[in-house]
N, CA, C and O of each residue as an XYZ file, in Angstrom:
360
protein
N      30.827     25.432    -33.808
C      29.682     26.086    -33.217
C      30.023     26.556    -31.817
O      30.819     25.935    -31.112
N      29.432     27.621    -31.441
C      29.517     28.030    -30.049
C      28.620     27.080    -29.253
O      27.771     26.390    -29.815
N      28.820     27.060    -27.977
C      27.980     26.252    -27.104
C      26.876     27.125    -26.535
O      26.913     28.349    -26.661
N      25.893     26.491    -25.910
C      24.823     27.228    -25.255
C      24.425     26.488    -23.991
O      24.591     25.272    -23.890
N      23.906     27.221    -23.042
C      23.424     26.616    -21.807
C      21.910     26.610    -21.884
O      21.297     27.635    -22.184
N      21.307     25.472    -21.617
C      19.851     25.354    -21.735
C      19.161     25.815    -20.457
O      19.803     26.058    -19.434
N      17.851     25.926    -20.540
C      17.075     26.370    -19.383
C      17.013     25.330    -18.269
O      16.396     25.570    -17.231
N      17.645     24.182    -18.476
C      17.738     23.178    -17.420
C      18.914     23.457    -16.485
O      19.152     22.706    -15.540
N      19.645     24.539    -16.751
C      20.772     24.947    -15.905
C      20.295     25.115    -14.464
O      19.239     25.697    -14.218
N      21.075     24.603    -13.516
C      20.722     24.707    -12.097
C      21.515     25.804    -11.381
O      21.495     25.887    -10.153
N      22.208     26.640    -12.147
C      22.976     27.760    -11.574
C      23.942     27.310    -10.485
O      24.025     27.922     -9.419
N      24.662     26.247    -10.764
C      25.583     25.699     -9.768
C      26.917     26.443     -9.714
O      27.711     26.220     -8.800
N      27.170     27.317    -10.678
C      28.369     28.165    -10.703
C      29.665     27.453    -11.075
O      30.728     28.062    -10.951
N      29.637     26.211    -11.520
C      30.895     25.531    -11.807
C      31.443     25.809    -13.203
O      32.649     25.686    -13.421
N      30.586     26.180    -14.150
C      31.051     26.373    -15.523
C      31.768     27.704    -15.733
O      32.758     27.762    -16.462
N      31.289     28.752    -15.117
C      31.831     30.097    -15.365
C      33.349     30.186    -15.175
O      34.031     30.687    -16.069
N      33.900     29.728    -14.061
C      35.352     29.852    -13.895
C      36.177     28.931    -14.792
O      37.383     29.131    -14.939
N      35.543     27.929    -15.389
C      36.253     27.000    -16.265
C      36.488     27.556    -17.661
O      37.353     27.063    -18.385
N      35.730     28.576    -18.050
C      35.807     29.089    -19.417
C      37.059     29.949    -19.611
O      37.180     31.005    -18.989
N      37.990     29.513    -20.464
C      39.225     30.269    -20.664
C      39.016     31.558    -21.466
O      39.905     32.409    -21.514
N      37.850     31.702    -22.091
C      37.567     32.895    -22.891
C      36.608     33.851    -22.197
O      36.192     34.850    -22.784
N      36.259     33.553    -20.963
C      35.329     34.365    -20.185
C      34.030     34.596    -20.955
O      33.488     35.702    -20.962
N      33.541     33.541    -21.602
C      32.319     33.622    -22.401
C      31.063     33.316    -21.599
O      29.955     33.549    -22.081
N      31.212     32.803    -20.396
C      30.057     32.410    -19.584
C      29.818     33.446    -18.500
O      30.741     33.878    -17.810
N      28.552     33.834    -18.368
C      28.188     34.808    -17.336
C      26.782     34.503    -16.827
O      26.007     33.819    -17.496
N      26.458     35.013    -15.642
C      25.100     34.811    -15.141
C      24.097     35.550    -16.020
O      24.297     36.711    -16.376
N      23.034     34.865    -16.358
C      21.955     35.484    -17.115
C      20.811     35.822    -16.180
O      20.944     35.731    -14.960
N      19.703     36.205    -16.751
C      18.556     36.573    -15.925
C      18.025     35.385    -15.124
O      17.725     35.509    -13.937
N      17.912     34.224    -15.793
C      17.384     33.037    -15.121
C      18.405     31.932    -14.931
O      18.282     31.119    -14.014
N      19.413     31.897    -15.793
C      20.460     30.878    -15.722
C      21.671     31.397    -16.484
O      21.597     32.419    -17.166
N      22.778     30.687    -16.362
C      24.008     31.119    -17.026
C      23.838     31.139    -18.539
O      23.055     30.373    -19.100
N      24.582     32.027    -19.191
C      24.531     32.156    -20.642
C      25.949     32.151    -21.197
O      26.909     32.463    -20.493
N      26.062     31.790    -22.472
C      27.351     31.770    -23.150
C      27.317     32.800    -24.272
O      26.409     32.793    -25.103
N      28.302     33.674    -24.291
C      28.450     34.671    -25.353
C      29.069     33.970    -26.554
O      30.242     33.598    -26.528
N      28.273     33.792    -27.612
C      28.738     33.064    -28.802
C      29.939     33.743    -29.457
O      30.747     33.076    -30.103
N      30.064     35.042    -29.300
C      31.194     35.763    -29.892
C      32.508     35.431    -29.197
O      33.579     35.658    -29.761
N      32.440     34.897    -27.982
C      33.655     34.548    -27.237
C      33.863     33.049    -27.078
O      34.949     32.617    -26.690
N      32.848     32.250    -27.369
C      32.960     30.803    -27.188
C      33.688     30.168    -28.366
O      33.290     30.333    -29.519
N      34.752     29.447    -28.064
C      35.504     28.710    -29.086
C      35.439     27.205    -28.848
O      36.207     26.446    -29.441
N      34.520     26.771    -27.978
C      34.454     25.360    -27.575
C      35.796     24.926    -26.984
O      36.152     23.748    -27.037
N      36.520     25.859    -26.435
C      37.846     25.667    -25.833
C      38.926     25.344    -26.855
O      40.032     24.958    -26.477
N      38.625     25.496    -28.157
C      39.656     25.337    -29.189
C      40.758     26.346    -28.896
O      40.484     27.518    -28.641
N      41.995     25.891    -28.933
C      43.130     26.731    -28.601
C      43.570     26.564    -27.157
O      44.675     26.957    -26.783
N      42.707     25.985    -26.359
C      43.008     25.796    -24.934
C      43.038     24.321    -24.543
O      44.022     23.832    -23.987
N      41.946     23.623    -24.843
C      41.770     22.239    -24.402
C      41.214     21.387    -25.542
O      40.753     21.915    -26.554
N      41.261     20.105    -25.375
C      40.729     19.172    -26.368
C      39.205     19.136    -26.362
O      38.585     18.896    -27.398
N      38.602     19.371    -25.208
C      37.141     19.344    -25.078
C      36.669     20.595    -24.347
O      37.427     21.184    -23.577
N      35.427     21.003    -24.578
C      34.892     22.162    -23.863
C      34.839     21.897    -22.359
O      34.206     20.942    -21.907
N      35.497     22.737    -21.610
C      35.597     22.521    -20.175
C      34.284     22.727    -19.434
O      34.047     22.079    -18.415
N      33.431     23.610    -19.923
C      32.143     23.813    -19.260
C      31.321     22.529    -19.304
O      30.672     22.165    -18.323
N      31.354     21.854    -20.433
C      30.636     20.594    -20.561
C      31.207     19.503    -19.687
O      30.484     18.627    -19.214
N      32.509     19.561    -19.475
C      33.162     18.556    -18.625
C      32.711     18.666    -17.165
O      32.618     17.655    -16.470
N      32.432     19.883    -16.699
C      32.098     20.070    -15.286
C      30.607     20.191    -15.018
O      30.192     20.146    -13.860
N      29.790     20.343    -16.053
C      28.348     20.541    -15.867
C      27.713     19.290    -15.254
O      27.757     18.218    -15.857
N      27.120     19.417    -14.058
C      26.553     18.231    -13.409
C      25.234     17.769    -14.020
O      24.797     16.648    -13.761
N      24.592     18.615    -14.827
C      23.322     18.215    -15.440
C      23.436     18.046    -16.946
O      22.435     17.810    -17.622
N      24.648     18.165    -17.476
C      24.915     17.928    -18.900
C      23.968     18.724    -19.791
O      23.264     18.158    -20.626
N      23.957     20.043    -19.605
C      23.039     20.915    -20.335
C      23.767     21.988    -21.134
O      23.327     23.137    -21.174
N      24.873     21.623    -21.767
C      25.632     22.587    -22.555
C      25.881     22.008    -23.950
O      26.985     21.551    -24.246
N      24.859     22.028    -24.801
C      25.000     21.494    -26.166
C      25.562     22.544    -27.128
O      25.780     23.697    -26.757
N      25.789     22.119    -28.361
C      26.178     23.051    -29.418
C      25.008     23.976    -29.710
O      23.847     23.573    -29.627
N      25.318     25.202    -30.049
C      24.295     26.189    -30.376
C      24.062     26.166    -31.890
O      24.925     26.612    -32.646
N      22.921     25.660    -32.343
C      22.682     25.544    -33.786
C      22.580     26.896    -34.497
O      22.653     26.952    -35.725
N      22.414     27.972    -33.749
C      22.336     29.310    -34.339
C      23.706     29.886    -34.684
O      23.799     30.939    -35.316
N      24.777     29.191    -34.267
C      26.136     29.688    -34.498
C      27.041     28.587    -35.050
O      27.969     28.153    -34.367
N      26.783     28.130    -36.284
C      27.632     27.083    -36.865
C      29.019     27.619    -37.203
O      29.151     28.659    -37.849
N      30.036     26.912    -36.767
C      31.426     27.302    -37.033
C      32.264     26.049    -37.200
O      32.034     25.040    -36.535
N      33.231     26.124    -38.091
C      34.172     25.022    -38.270
C      35.258     25.130    -37.199
O      35.377     26.146    -36.515
N      36.027     24.086    -37.071
C      37.145     24.115    -36.123
C      38.127     25.227    -36.497
O      38.699     25.875    -35.621
N      38.317     25.440    -37.786
C      39.212     26.510    -38.254
C      38.665     27.884    -37.858
O      39.428     28.756    -37.443
N      37.366     28.079    -37.982
C      36.760     29.344    -37.576
C      36.871     29.550    -36.068
O      37.121     30.663    -35.604
N      36.683     28.473    -35.307
C      36.820     28.567    -33.856
C      38.252     28.934    -33.477
O      38.475     29.729    -32.565
N      39.229     28.345    -34.190
C      40.626     28.661    -33.902
C      40.939     30.121    -34.254
O      41.665     30.793    -33.521
N      40.400     30.603    -35.355
C      40.602     32.007    -35.727
C      39.973     32.931    -34.681
O      40.540     33.973    -34.353
N      38.813     32.554    -34.163
C      38.172     33.349    -33.109
C      39.061     33.364    -31.860
O      39.253     34.408    -31.237
N      39.601     32.188    -31.503
C      40.522     32.091    -30.362
C      41.712     33.029    -30.549
O      42.072     33.766    -29.631
N      42.317     33.004    -31.725
C      43.477     33.867    -31.997
C      43.103     35.346    -31.846
O      43.881     36.129    -31.302
N      41.926     35.724    -32.323
C      41.461     37.100    -32.191
C      41.239     37.487    -30.744
O      41.599     38.590    -30.333
N      40.649     36.590    -29.966
C      40.438     36.861    -28.541
C      41.769     36.979    -27.805
O      41.937     37.841    -26.941
N      42.700     36.117    -28.150
C      44.005     36.139    -27.515
C      44.728     37.451    -27.837
O      45.327     38.065    -26.954
N      44.671     37.872    -29.089
C      45.325     39.122    -29.513
C      44.698     40.327    -28.815
O      45.389     41.298    -28.508
N      43.386     40.263    -28.563
C      42.693     41.369    -27.911
C      42.805     41.306    -26.388
O      42.299     42.184    -25.689
N      43.464     40.275    -25.881
C      43.618     40.131    -24.439
C      42.351     39.650    -23.749
O      42.187     39.854    -22.546
N      41.459     39.017    -24.491
C      40.193     38.566    -23.939
C      40.160     37.080    -23.621
O      39.139     36.559    -23.171
N      41.273     36.401    -23.854
C      41.361     34.970    -23.551
C      42.636     34.732    -22.759
O      43.616     35.464    -22.889
N      42.600     33.699    -21.942
C      43.812     33.309    -21.218
C      44.832     32.798    -22.220
O      44.461     32.330    -23.297
N      46.082     32.878    -21.887
C      47.132     32.375    -22.771
C      46.983     30.907    -23.050
O      46.352     30.185    -22.279
N      47.550     30.460    -24.130
C      47.440     29.064    -24.548
C      47.925     28.146    -23.455
O      48.989     28.364    -22.877
N      47.134     27.102    -23.163
C      47.472     26.169    -22.087
C      48.061     24.880    -22.602
O      48.657     24.124    -21.835
N      47.912     24.618    -23.859
C      48.459     23.380    -24.429
C      49.144     23.670    -25.717
O      49.671     22.759    -26.355
């Protein structure tokens, strides 16, 4: 599944630079995650980095975008091929 940022986001700006797929951006009221680019950091890290740095722990799985680990990895490969993700870190 892609992740999502809830309306409890405090706009602290720490999650956006952590995303290796550039899936996080400022929204109208709080940060948002582009589900088409979110791989839960599969291909980059063992855990989603945005969730690791979020001080209010408001980045759950997005139930509207169910994906298997294999699907997330395929999405990562597609983003990498298109130049939309940072190179593999691990």
